[in-house]
N, C-alpha and C positions, 0 to 999 in steps of 0.2 A: 519804420522802426517806431515803437511806442515808448514814450517817456515813462519814467518810473511812476507808478501809482502812488500818490501821497499817502494812501492808506497803508502801504507797505511800511513806511517809516514809523507811522503811529503804532502799528501792530508790533513792530520790532522793539520800539521804545517800551511798550507794555511788557513784552517778553523780558526785557532787561529789568524793569521795575519790580517784576514778580520774582526775581532771582536774587540769590545771595552771590556776591562777587568774592572770589577767593584769589588773592594775589600770591602766587607761588614762586614768582621770579621777579623780585623787585628791581627797580632801576639800578644799573651798575653791577648786577650779578652776572655770572657766567652761565652759558648754556650747559646743561648737565652732560651732554655728549660732545660738545664742541667748545672747549674751554677758551678758545681765542675769540669766541662770539659773545659779546657783552650786550645785555639788554639796555637799550637807550631810555626806556620808560617802563613803568610798572606793567607787567604782563601776567595774566592769569586766566581764569575761566569762570563761567556761570555754573554754580553748584546745582546739580540735578537736571541741567539742560545738556543735551548731547549733540555732537556734530556727527558728520558722516563717518568719522574714524572711531566712533563709539566713546570717545573721550568727552570731557566737558567742552562746552562751546567757548572758544578762545576769545579773550578780550584784552585790549590795550587801554590803559587809562592815562590821559594827558594831565597837564599841570594846571588846568583852569580852575580846578576845585569844584566844578559843576559837573555832575554825573549825567550829562546830556549826550544823547546819541549824535555823533558828528559825522560818522561815515562807516564804511566797511572796507576791508582789504580781502580780496579773493586771491588765494595763492594756489599754485600747482607745484608739487614737489616730486620730481622724477625719482629721486633717491628713495623716498618713503613710498612712492607710488600712490599718492593721494592728492586731493584738492580740498581746500577748506575755506570757510568764511570766518573772518575775524572781526569782531565788533570793536569800534573805536568810540570811546567815551571821553568827553571833555578835552578833545585834542584840537590844538591850533592847526592851521594849514602847514606850518613848518614841522610840527610834530608828526602830522600825517605823512608828509614827504619823507621824514626820517624813518618811519615805520615801513613804508614801501621799500626804501633803500635797504633796510634790514632784511627784508624778505627776498630781495632781488640779488641773490648771490649763489654761486655753485649751481646745483641742479634745481634750484627753486626760482620761481618767477611769480610776480604779484602785480595786481592792478588796484587802484584806489577808486572807490565810488563814494563821492561826497554827498552828504545829505543836502538837498536843495534848500 
């Protein structure tokens, strides 16, 4: 098994730096289709960058105040029938664990990939 290529993280960081971040679901707001689901951190997307579902590339923003790439969440959603990558910016380890827990419910499952 090959470890993550360090160039991957640098390229992904550049991808984020070249993009505008749009927070459309601030911390404490309800999910539009699941009102009992409340966002624990700011959640949005990179404007002009697209994920596999054709929507903006999802992004979680932590409380550090530093917009540095800290990891990724890879999720599989059987209800929606898709798999996605979500970028984590400025997230502490505790925040990353909270995000993974947010995605591990119902028909959805996720794993965390921390930046080395």
